[in-house]
Every structure is written in structure tokens, then in C-alpha cells.
C-alpha positions as CSV (number, residue, x, y, z in Angstrom):
1,X,32.4,6.3,61.7
2,X,35.3,3.7,62.6
3,X,38.8,4.0,62.8
4,X,41.3,3.2,60.2
5,X,43.4,6.0,58.8
6,X,45.0,4.6,55.5
7,X,48.6,3.9,56.0
8,X,49.7,3.9,52.6
9,X,50.4,6.9,50.2
10,X,52.7,9.1,52.5
11,X,49.2,10.7,54.4
12,X,49.5,11.0,58.0
13,X,48.2,8.6,60.2
14,X,45.2,9.6,62.0
15,X,46.1,6.8,65.0
16,X,49.0,5.0,66.7
17,X,49.6,1.5,65.6
18,X,50.8,-0.5,68.9
19,X,50.8,-3.9,67.1
20,X,51.7,-4.7,63.8
21,X,51.4,-8.5,62.6
22,X,54.0,-8.0,60.3
23,X,55.8,-4.9,58.9
24,X,58.8,-5.2,56.2
25,X,60.5,-2.1,54.9
26,X,62.4,-3.7,51.9
27,X,64.8,-1.4,49.6
28,X,64.7,-3.9,46.7
29,X,63.4,-1.8,43.7
30,X,62.7,0.7,45.7
31,X,59.7,-0.4,46.9
32,X,58.1,-0.1,50.8
33,X,56.4,-3.5,51.5
34,X,54.2,-3.1,54.6
35,X,51.3,-5.8,55.6
36,X,49.8,-4.2,58.7
37,X,47.1,-6.2,60.5
38,X,45.3,-4.4,63.3
39,X,42.5,-6.5,65.2
40,X,40.4,-4.5,68.2
41,X,37.7,-4.6,70.3
42,X,35.7,-1.8,72.0
43,X,33.0,-0.8,74.1
44,X,31.0,2.2,73.8
45,X,28.3,4.4,75.6
46,X,26.0,6.7,73.1
47,X,23.0,9.0,73.9
48,X,20.2,9.9,71.2
49,X,18.0,12.8,71.8
50,X,15.2,13.9,69.9
51,X,15.4,17.7,69.5
52,X,11.7,17.8,68.3
53,X,8.5,16.5,69.1
54,X,8.5,14.8,72.8
55,X,12.4,14.8,73.1
56,X,12.9,11.3,73.9
57,X,16.2,10.7,75.1
58,X,17.9,7.1,74.1
59,X,20.9,5.7,75.9
60,X,22.5,2.2,74.9
61,X,25.9,0.3,75.1
62,X,27.7,-1.0,72.3
63,X,30.1,-3.4,72.0
64,X,32.3,-3.9,69.0
65,X,35.2,-6.3,67.5
66,X,36.9,-5.6,64.1
67,X,40.0,-5.4,62.4
68,X,41.7,-2.8,60.5
69,X,44.5,-4.2,57.9
70,X,46.7,-2.7,54.2
71,X,48.8,-4.5,52.1
72,X,51.6,-3.0,50.1
73,X,53.7,-4.9,48.2
74,X,55.3,-5.3,44.9
75,X,52.4,-7.5,43.7
76,X,49.6,-6.8,46.0
77,X,47.5,-3.9,47.3
78,X,45.0,-3.7,49.4
79,X,43.0,-2.5,52.2
80,X,40.1,-4.0,54.5
81,X,38.2,-2.3,57.5
82,X,35.7,-4.7,59.0
83,X,33.8,-4.1,62.6
84,X,31.2,-6.2,63.7
85,X,28.8,-4.7,66.4
86,X,26.1,-5.6,69.2
87,X,24.1,-2.8,70.5
88,X,22.8,-4.0,74.1
89,X,19.2,-2.0,75.4
90,X,18.2,-1.0,79.1
91,X,15.0,-1.0,78.4
92,X,12.4,-1.5,75.6
93,X,13.2,1.6,74.0
94,X,15.4,0.3,71.7
95,X,16.3,-3.1,70.4
96,X,19.3,-5.1,70.7
97,X,20.9,-4.8,67.0
98,X,23.8,-6.8,65.6
99,X,25.2,-4.4,62.9
100,X,27.9,-5.1,60.6
101,X,30.0,-2.5,58.5
102,X,33.4,-2.7,56.4
103,X,34.7,-2.3,53.0
104,X,37.7,-4.2,51.4
105,X,39.4,-3.6,48.1
106,X,42.3,-5.6,46.6
107,X,44.3,-6.0,43.7
108,X,46.7,-8.5,43.3
109,X,49.3,-9.6,40.1
110,X,49.2,-12.8,40.2
111,X,51.9,-13.4,36.4
112,X,53.0,-10.9,34.1
113,X,49.5,-11.4,32.2
114,X,47.2,-12.6,34.7
115,X,45.7,-10.5,37.6
116,X,42.9,-10.8,40.4
117,X,40.4,-8.3,41.7
118,X,38.0,-8.4,44.7
119,X,35.9,-6.3,47.0
120,X,33.2,-6.4,49.4
121,X,31.4,-4.2,51.4
122,X,28.8,-4.2,54.9
123,X,26.7,-1.5,55.1
124,X,23.4,-0.1,55.8
125,X,21.4,1.4,53.6
126,X,18.1,3.7,52.6
127,X,15.5,1.1,51.6
128,X,12.1,3.3,50.3
129,X,13.4,6.4,48.5
130,X,9.5,7.8,49.9
131,X,10.5,7.4,53.4
132,X,12.9,8.4,56.3
133,X,16.7,9.4,55.2
134,X,18.6,8.7,58.7
135,X,22.2,10.1,58.4
136,X,23.5,9.1,61.7
137,X,23.1,5.9,62.0
138,X,22.0,5.5,66.4
139,X,19.2,4.8,68.1
140,X,16.5,3.2,65.9
141,X,16.2,4.1,62.8
142,X,13.4,3.7,60.2
143,X,13.7,2.4,56.6
144,X,17.1,1.5,56.9
145,X,18.5,-2.4,55.5
146,X,21.7,-4.2,56.1
147,X,23.5,-4.9,53.1
148,X,26.4,-7.2,51.6
149,X,28.1,-7.6,48.6
150,X,31.1,-9.0,47.4
151,X,32.9,-9.7,43.8
152,X,35.8,-10.7,42.3
153,X,37.6,-12.4,39.2
154,X,41.0,-12.9,37.2
155,X,42.2,-10.5,34.3
156,X,44.3,-11.3,31.5
157,X,46.3,-9.3,29.7
158,X,49.0,-10.3,26.8
159,X,50.7,-8.5,23.9
160,X,51.2,-10.0,20.6
161,X,53.5,-7.8,18.7
162,X,51.4,-4.5,18.1
163,X,48.1,-5.9,19.2
164,X,47.2,-5.6,23.2
165,X,44.5,-8.5,24.1
166,X,42.5,-8.0,27.4
167,X,40.2,-10.4,29.0
168,X,38.4,-10.6,32.4
169,X,35.8,-12.3,34.3
170,X,34.0,-11.5,37.2
171,X,31.3,-13.0,39.9
172,X,29.6,-11.1,42.5
173,X,27.0,-11.4,45.2
174,X,24.5,-9.1,46.8
175,X,22.1,-9.4,49.9
176,X,20.1,-7.4,51.2
177,X,18.0,-8.0,54.9
178,X,14.3,-6.7,55.5
179,X,14.6,-3.2,56.3
180,X,13.4,-1.5,60.0
181,X,10.6,0.8,59.5
182,X,8.5,2.7,62.4
183,X,5.2,1.7,63.7
184,X,3.1,4.1,61.7
185,X,1.9,2.4,58.1
186,X,3.8,3.8,55.4
187,X,1.4,4.8,53.4
188,X,0.8,4.6,49.9
189,X,1.4,1.6,47.9
190,X,4.0,-1.0,49.3
191,X,7.6,-1.7,47.5
192,X,8.8,-4.7,47.5
193,X,12.1,-5.8,49.5
194,X,14.8,-6.7,47.9
195,X,16.7,-10.1,48.7
196,X,19.9,-11.0,46.9
197,X,21.3,-11.7,43.5
198,X,24.0,-13.9,41.3
199,X,26.1,-11.9,38.8
200,X,28.4,-12.8,36.1
201,X,30.2,-10.5,34.1
202,X,33.2,-11.7,31.3
203,X,34.3,-9.0,28.5
204,X,37.2,-9.5,26.2
205,X,39.0,-6.9,24.0
206,X,41.7,-6.6,21.4
207,X,43.3,-3.9,19.6
208,X,46.4,-1.4,18.6
209,X,47.3,2.0,19.0
210,X,47.5,4.7,16.7
211,X,50.5,5.0,14.6
212,X,51.7,1.2,15.0
213,X,49.8,-0.7,12.4
214,X,47.7,2.0,11.0
215,X,47.8,6.0,11.8
216,X,44.2,5.2,13.5
217,X,44.0,3.0,16.6
218,X,41.5,0.5,16.4
219,X,39.8,-1.8,19.0
220,X,37.5,-4.8,19.1
221,X,35.1,-5.8,21.9
222,X,32.6,-7.9,23.2
223,X,30.8,-8.9,26.6
224,X,28.3,-10.7,28.2
225,X,26.6,-10.0,31.8
226,X,24.1,-11.9,33.6
227,X,22.5,-11.6,37.0
228,X,19.6,-13.6,38.7
229,X,17.8,-12.2,41.4
230,X,15.9,-14.5,43.8
231,X,13.3,-12.0,44.6
232,X,10.0,-12.7,41.8
233,X,12.5,-14.7,39.6
234,X,14.2,-11.1,38.5
235,X,16.8,-11.4,35.8
236,X,19.1,-9.4,33.9
237,X,20.7,-10.4,30.5
238,X,22.9,-8.7,28.2
239,X,25.0,-9.3,25.2
240,X,27.7,-6.3,23.2
241,X,29.7,-6.5,20.6
242,X,31.6,-2.9,19.5
243,X,34.4,-1.6,17.4
244,X,36.1,2.0,18.6
245,X,38.6,3.9,16.5
246,X,41.0,6.6,17.9
247,X,42.5,9.1,15.8
248,X,44.9,11.8,17.4
249,X,45.0,15.3,15.9
250,X,47.6,17.0,18.4
251,X,49.9,15.5,20.9
252,X,47.4,16.0,23.4
253,X,44.2,15.6,22.0
254,X,42.5,12.7,20.1
255,X,38.8,11.6,18.5
256,X,37.3,8.8,19.2
257,X,34.1,7.0,17.7
258,X,32.7,4.0,18.2
259,X,29.6,1.6,17.0
260,X,28.3,-1.3,18.3
261,X,25.5,-4.1,19.0
262,X,23.8,-5.0,22.2
263,X,20.9,-6.7,23.6
264,X,19.7,-6.2,26.9
265,X,16.4,-7.6,28.7
266,X,15.6,-7.4,32.2
267,X,12.8,-9.9,33.2
268,X,10.6,-11.7,35.7
269,X,7.5,-13.0,37.0
270,X,4.5,-11.6,38.7
271,X,4.0,-11.1,42.9
272,X,0.8,-13.2,43.9
273,X,-1.7,-11.2,45.2
274,X,-4.7,-11.9,47.2
275,X,-8.8,-10.8,46.3
276,X,-8.5,-7.4,46.5
277,X,-5.1,-6.8,44.4
278,X,-2.7,-6.8,47.4
279,X,0.6,-8.6,47.1
280,X,0.6,-11.5,49.3
281,X,3.9,-11.4,51.4
282,X,6.4,-14.0,53.1
283,X,7.5,-14.2,56.7
284,X,10.1,-11.8,55.6
285,X,7.7,-9.4,53.8
286,X,8.6,-10.0,50.5
287,X,6.0,-10.2,47.4
288,X,5.8,-14.0,46.5
289,X,5.9,-15.3,43.6
290,X,2.2,-16.4,41.9
291,X,2.5,-20.3,40.9
292,X,2.9,-20.7,37.4
293,X,3.6,-17.0,36.2
294,X,4.7,-16.6,32.8
295,X,8.4,-14.6,32.7
296,X,7.1,-10.9,31.9
297,X,9.8,-8.3,30.4
298,X,10.4,-5.4,32.1
299,X,13.1,-3.5,29.7
300,X,14.1,-5.1,26.0
301,X,16.6,-3.1,23.8
302,X,18.1,-5.2,21.0
303,X,20.0,-3.0,18.2
304,X,23.2,-0.7,17.0
305,X,24.2,1.9,19.1
306,X,26.9,4.5,18.5
307,X,28.9,7.6,20.1
308,X,31.5,9.7,19.6
309,X,33.9,12.1,21.5
310,X,37.4,13.8,22.5
311,X,39.9,12.6,24.8
312,X,42.2,15.8,26.2
313,X,45.9,15.0,27.8
314,X,47.9,17.8,28.7
315,X,50.2,16.4,30.6
316,X,50.5,13.0,33.0
317,X,48.7,14.5,35.5
318,X,45.5,15.5,33.8
319,X,43.4,13.0,31.5
320,X,39.1,14.0,30.1
321,X,37.4,12.0,27.9
322,X,33.7,12.7,26.9
323,X,31.7,10.9,24.6
324,X,27.7,11.6,23.4
325,X,25.8,9.0,21.1
326,X,22.9,7.5,20.6
327,X,21.7,4.6,23.0
328,X,18.6,3.3,24.9
329,X,16.4,5.3,22.2
330,X,17.8,8.4,23.4
331,X,20.9,10.9,23.8
332,X,23.7,9.3,25.9
333,X,26.5,10.9,27.6
334,X,29.2,9.8,29.5
335,X,32.8,10.8,30.7
336,X,35.6,10.8,32.7
337,X,38.4,13.5,34.2
338,X,41.4,13.2,36.4
339,X,43.0,15.4,38.1
340,X,46.1,14.9,40.2
341,X,47.9,18.1,41.2
342,X,50.6,16.4,43.3
343,X,50.9,13.1,45.0
344,X,48.4,14.4,48.3
345,X,46.2,16.1,45.7
346,X,43.8,14.5,43.5
347,X,40.4,15.0,41.7
348,X,38.3,12.7,40.0
349,X,34.5,13.1,37.9
350,X,32.2,10.5,36.7
351,X,29.5,10.8,34.0
352,X,27.9,7.7,33.5
353,X,24.3,6.6,31.6
354,X,23.4,2.8,31.5
355,X,20.6,0.0,32.0
356,X,21.1,-1.2,35.9
357,X,19.8,-3.5,38.8
358,X,20.4,-2.6,42.5
359,X,23.2,-5.5,43.0
360,X,25.1,-4.6,39.3
361,X,25.6,-0.7,40.2
362,X,26.7,-1.5,43.8
363,X,29.7,-4.1,42.7
364,X,30.3,-1.7,40.0
365,X,30.5,1.3,42.4
366,X,32.6,-1.1,44.7
367,X,35.0,-2.0,42.2
368,X,35.4,1.8,41.5
369,X,37.0,2.3,44.9
370,X,40.4,2.6,45.2
371,X,42.9,0.3,47.0
372,X,43.9,2.4,49.7
373,X,41.0,4.6,51.3
374,X,40.5,6.7,54.5
375,X,38.6,5.4,57.2
376,X,38.2,8.1,60.1
377,X,38.9,7.6,63.6
378,X,36.8,6.0,66.2
379,X,33.0,7.5,66.4
380,X,29.7,6.7,65.2
381,X,29.7,3.3,63.1
382,X,31.5,3.5,60.2
383,X,29.1,3.2,57.0
384,X,30.8,3.6,53.9
385,X,27.1,4.1,52.5
386,X,28.1,7.5,50.8
387,X,31.8,9.2,49.6
388,X,34.9,7.0,50.0
389,X,37.9,9.1,49.7
390,X,41.2,7.7,48.6
391,X,44.4,7.7,50.6
392,X,46.5,9.4,47.5
393,X,45.9,11.9,44.8
394,X,46.7,9.2,42.3
395,X,43.2,7.4,43.7
396,X,41.0,10.3,44.8
397,X,38.3,7.9,45.6
398,X,34.4,7.6,44.5
399,X,30.5,7.9,45.6
400,X,28.1,5.2,46.2
401,X,25.3,7.7,46.7
402,X,24.1,7.0,43.7
403,X,23.0,3.1,44.4
404,X,22.5,4.0,48.0
405,X,19.8,6.7,47.5
406,X,17.4,3.5,48.0
407,X,17.1,0.3,47.2
408,X,15.4,-0.7,44.3
409,X,14.3,-4.2,43.6
410,X,13.4,-3.2,39.8
411,X,15.9,-2.6,37.2
412,X,16.2,1.0,36.0
413,X,18.6,3.6,33.7
414,X,20.8,5.2,35.7
415,X,22.1,8.6,34.6
416,X,24.5,10.8,36.7
417,X,27.7,12.7,37.7
418,X,29.8,12.5,40.9
419,X,33.3,14.1,41.5
420,X,35.5,13.6,44.4
421,X,38.3,15.7,46.0
422,X,41.0,14.9,48.6
423,X,43.8,16.7,49.8
424,X,46.5,16.2,52.4
425,X,48.5,18.9,53.8
426,X,51.1,18.2,56.7
427,X,48.9,17.2,59.7
428,X,45.5,17.7,57.7
429,X,43.3,15.5,55.5
430,X,40.4,17.1,53.7
431,X,37.7,15.3,51.5
432,X,34.8,16.2,49.7
433,X,32.0,14.7,47.3
434,X,29.2,16.1,45.2
435,X,26.8,14.5,42.7
436,X,23.4,14.0,41.0
437,X,21.8,11.1,40.2
438,X,18.7,9.8,38.4
439,X,16.7,6.7,38.2
440,X,14.1,5.3,35.7
441,X,12.1,2.2,36.9
442,X,11.5,-0.6,34.7
443,X,8.7,-3.2,35.6
444,X,6.6,-4.6,33.4
445,X,3.3,-3.1,32.2
446,X,0.3,-4.4,34.0
447,X,2.0,-6.5,36.1
448,X,-0.2,-7.3,39.5
449,X,1.0,-5.4,42.5
450,X,4.0,-3.4,40.9
451,X,3.7,0.4,40.8
452,X,7.3,1.4,39.6
453,X,6.9,1.2,35.3
454,X,8.1,4.1,33.6
455,X,8.3,6.4,37.0
456,X,11.9,8.2,37.9
457,X,13.5,9.4,41.2
458,X,16.4,11.2,41.5
459,X,18.8,12.8,44.1
460,X,21.8,15.3,44.8
461,X,24.2,14.7,47.3
462,X,27.5,16.3,49.1
463,X,29.9,15.2,51.5
464,X,32.6,17.0,53.5
465,X,35.4,14.9,55.4
466,X,38.1,17.1,57.5
467,X,40.8,14.9,59.5
468,X,43.7,16.1,61.5
469,X,46.6,14.2,63.4
470,X,47.0,16.7,66.5
471,X,50.3,14.3,67.8
472,X,51.5,11.1,67.6
473,X,48.9,9.7,69.6
474,X,45.9,11.8,69.1
475,X,43.9,13.7,66.5
476,X,40.2,14.7,65.4
477,X,38.0,14.2,62.2
478,X,34.4,15.9,61.6
479,X,32.2,15.4,58.6
480,X,29.0,17.0,56.9
481,X,26.6,16.1,54.6
482,X,23.4,16.7,53.0
483,X,21.2,15.0,50.7
484,X,18.0,15.3,49.1
485,X,15.4,13.4,47.0
486,X,12.5,13.3,44.9
487,X,10.4,10.0,43.5
488,X,7.2,10.1,41.4
489,X,6.6,7.1,43.3
490,X,3.2,7.8,45.1
491,X,3.0,7.9,49.2
492,X,1.1,9.9,51.6
493,X,2.0,11.6,54.8
494,X,2.5,9.6,58.0
495,X,2.9,10.7,61.6
496,X,6.1,10.5,63.5
497,X,6.8,7.2,64.8
498,X,9.6,4.9,67.1
499,X,12.0,7.1,68.9
500,X,13.9,8.4,65.9
501,X,13.0,11.7,64.2
502,X,10.8,11.7,61.1
503,X,11.1,7.6,60.9
504,X,7.0,7.9,60.1
505,X,7.2,10.7,57.5
506,X,6.5,9.2,54.0
507,X,6.8,11.6,50.9
508,X,4.4,12.0,48.5
509,X,5.0,12.2,44.5
510,X,5.3,15.9,45.4
511,X,7.1,16.0,48.3
512,X,11.3,16.4,48.6
513,X,13.0,14.3,51.4
514,X,16.0,16.4,53.1
515,X,18.6,15.0,55.1
516,X,21.9,16.8,56.7
517,X,23.6,16.8,59.6
518,X,27.5,16.6,60.9
519,X,30.1,14.9,63.2
520,X,32.6,15.5,65.2
521,X,35.4,12.8,66.9
522,X,38.2,13.5,69.1
523,X,40.6,10.5,69.9
524,X,43.5,10.1,72.4
525,X,45.3,6.6,72.4
526,X,47.1,5.5,75.6
527,X,49.7,2.8,73.8
528,X,47.1,0.1,73.3
529,X,44.1,1.4,74.5
530,X,42.2,4.4,72.5
531,X,39.6,6.6,73.8
532,X,37.1,8.4,71.8
533,X,34.5,11.2,72.2
534,X,32.0,12.2,69.4
535,X,29.4,14.8,68.8
536,X,26.7,14.6,66.1
537,X,23.8,16.4,65.0
538,X,21.1,15.4,62.1
539,X,18.0,16.7,60.6
540,X,15.4,15.1,58.4
541,X,12.6,16.9,56.5
542,X,9.7,15.8,54.4
543,X,7.9,18.4,52.0
544,X,6.0,21.3,53.8
545,X,6.9,19.4,57.5
546,X,8.6,20.7,60.1
547,X,12.3,19.7,60.1
548,X,13.0,17.1,62.7
549,X,16.4,17.7,64.3
550,X,18.1,15.2,66.8
551,X,21.5,15.1,68.5
552,X,23.9,12.4,69.3
553,X,27.0,11.6,71.9
554,X,29.5,8.7,72.3
555,X,32.0,7.9,74.7
556,X,34.1,5.0,73.6
557,X,37.2,2.9,74.5
558,X,39.1,0.6,72.0
559,X,41.7,-2.0,72.5
560,X,44.0,-2.6,70.0
561,X,45.9,-6.4,69.7
């Protein structure tokens, strides 16, 4: 990951900032106003060694340009970390590559009643859940696609007497480029490649708190959600309306219950197939849409749903909410828990259940990330495709592993849990994330070329981060991760291919896929010039096959303007 230690929230800086585009400390209202913009250019030399098989060693040069920015004012809070990288090969062992990586989140209070929220991400993600699961993305990596997503929109909040009214609208766009694969055929039936999608979400609610108009608080809400995808003319459309009641039973505990109506429908057109039933591909390797194909229903629910739960808030720093009910034709569990032990220590837990698409789930995960986050110092390219840790205990962060376990072109029911912990102690910063995700995939029954209908996949993941500022101009950081993937999608085990360990191994329906590794980085800044040294170790394993190990090393220099 590249450098940008969050400068907001009282955390210790992991790098010295030689140039500030604007920095204004104001005592008005006791608030600190800060706007920091640090553009940079960077050159690195990278080595990747295969520790298994034929022990290939790759070396290449990377040139990059990027910007790290943060803003914290009375009305605006946000952060941006973006990097463009170009890799140059010395021979034919590795191709020249363009890589975009970055994360942005901003909240702006435009007026007393109107606010604006926006976010964006550029990263690389695993494509086929049956295939390779690269963790350190250097060298020739298989089964990886470049992903972009942005979202934004206004929110309105007002109060009339005891009634509070809320409304918001979000517009989002997601784009996925064609994934990379090794030279060996992946085996199993071919899965489609995601292309792009545009989503619209609008919600509104009105309600009052307990003890105002009635002893019980009541809220009525409604919403509309629509996403259209370029691949096979896929569509997600959902309506909902519901009412909720909140009844305090003690100073710290309240009971809640709700009932509503919803209609969700996902649909698509058929893939064009040849005489043998194999999908016909376009120039980008995606399924072509059959001319004149009718629209087929992949998933539909239409009717009432309900849930009930409890809310526990023993103090200002602790909040727990849990619900259980009937939804999507089965039991549904959701909940959240947050605990802020201090300004610099926080924990967040999220239990979720919903019908999703890749684009919708990615934009939802992006919206749940904090506006001030940790972006570790220079080293292996920043990825932002796992857990993102917040810069303060008030907003510990969130994980995107649930959506990035693989890129699904189908709609699915997503269920799981994740937890994030962040803590700062003096010069030390710790972060940890862990979770479980399950998806049940939907597709029209009997649709030609499609093999995912009713099948399930799941993943378990964990990630650790440690950063320490050794001095005003130097420091180190380290990350460790482990992932496990399992799917009912069929495949067949292929041989090794390309120059990346495990790039040609494909899991069968009975095989699990392991991915684990660690990286460490030391950096030292000399004024505007920063230097970096990084080491990495990564392993990948499919089923009963032997683990493939690889090691990475990096030396780099960065000039900050």
C-alpha cells in the first residue's frame, strides 16, 4: 500500500509533510480547520520471486504519480488518496501495465437542512471465485480485474414540531475491466465478466421520538432502488414501505418492531450461444446478448416482511442494535454494534442480510467507510480491497472483503458479519478486521450459458495492520492477511501458468481456496524526498494441492511537491 497516514483525528503522522497546499488553524468555535493537499511522483524497483516450482524471478520498474488530500472544516470532512502507476518491463516476462488505486470519502453540510455525501474507489479485485486469490499484487497476477466505483447525492433533514423528516438520493456508477488470467485454460464452465452499472436510490422517512406525541416512537419510511447493468441488459428494481415502533423499557434499553411491504425483482436477457450451447463472446471476452431475447426473471419477492429487536445504549460510547424477522422467504438477522473506548480506540460490528448486486453492494460498502482513514506509508501498491481502518475511535472503519471475494455478474442474497477494531497508543497504530460472507446466486432457470442459479459461495477473512512512527521523518508499518474461499460453482484443477504462483489452479466445487501473506515497510523522509524499502511474503493454496509461495521486495523514492 502507498502512503497517506490520516492527518485528522489526533492520530500520529506516519510521514512528514513538506508542503501544505493550505493549512489554516482557526480558534473560531474551538474547531481546527485544516486542508492538506500533497501531490507526489514516485519511482520504484520491484522484485518478485517464485519460491515454488521453477523459481522464476521477475524485476521491473514502476513510475507513479498521485495525491493525498484531507479536509476538516466546520462544514466539510473528507479524505482522498489516489495513485496512478505505470509498470515498465525489461523483457517479455511481464507486460507493461497501467494501475489505478485510490479511495475518496467526503461529507459536506451545505446548509442547516441540506448535506452532500460522495465517495469513490479505484482498486483491483478477484474475478472468478474458483481461481487464484492474489494478496500482494506485484508481478504477473491472474484472476484480477481493475474496478472503479463512484456514488454521491444530497440528504435533507428537517424538523416540524416533534416530527423529523428525512430524504436522500444517491446516484452511483460501477465499472469493471476485463480480468487477467494465466495461459492455462481455467477449466469448468465459463463465467461471464462484469461490465458496468448505473444505480439510483431514493428514500424518505418521517417520525417522532418516544415521549413526544406518544409514549412509543413511530417512523414511516419508503424507498425506491433501481440499477441497470450493461451486461446482458441486467436490471435490479426494488420498492419498499414500512412502519417502525420504538418503545423504551429502561433508561438504556428499548424494544423495536417493524412491518413493511417490498417488491424486488432482478432480471436479464439471454446470452447468445453457438450450436454446442457455449456462450458467444465479444472482443472483451464478455457474453453477447441474444438478439430478440425476452427478459427473464432471476429473482423476485413481493409481499410483507417483518422484524423485531432490541436496542441497548448503556452510555454515550456503546450502542448495540439487533433484529430478527421474516424476509426473503426465511429468517433474517441484522444488527450493528459500536464501542468507542476513547478518542483513539473504537470497535464496530455489522451483521447484514439483503438481496444485492456487485455494484450496489460495493457502493453501499463504500458509503459505510469513514471520511478519515489510514492509508499506510509507501510500499506495495495501495489496494483498498480489504478492510479500511478509520483514523479515530469514533469511526473505526469497515471491510470490503464481502463484495470483493469475487466479482459476480449475477444478483445474489448477501449475508454475513464483519468487525473492525482500531487503536492508537502514542506512536503506535493498530488495526484489525475479521468477517464471514455468504452469497446465494440468482439467475433465470434454464437460461442458456449460465451455471450459477441457486448455487452458493462463501468466504472467511482476517486482516491486521500495525504502524509505528519512529521519528518525525521515519517509521514502519506492516500488514498480515488470511482469506478462505469456498464455492459450489464447478471447476477443474488446472496446472500452474504464467509467472505468478498458483495462477492456473482452479478450485472444484469441493475445493477450498486459501490465500495468506504479510508485508512490511520502512520509510525515511529527507525533506521533500522520501525513501522506502518493503518486503512481502505470499502463499496460495487450492484444495489438496501443495501451497505456492512467493516473495516480493521493493525499493522506492518519492518526491512530494
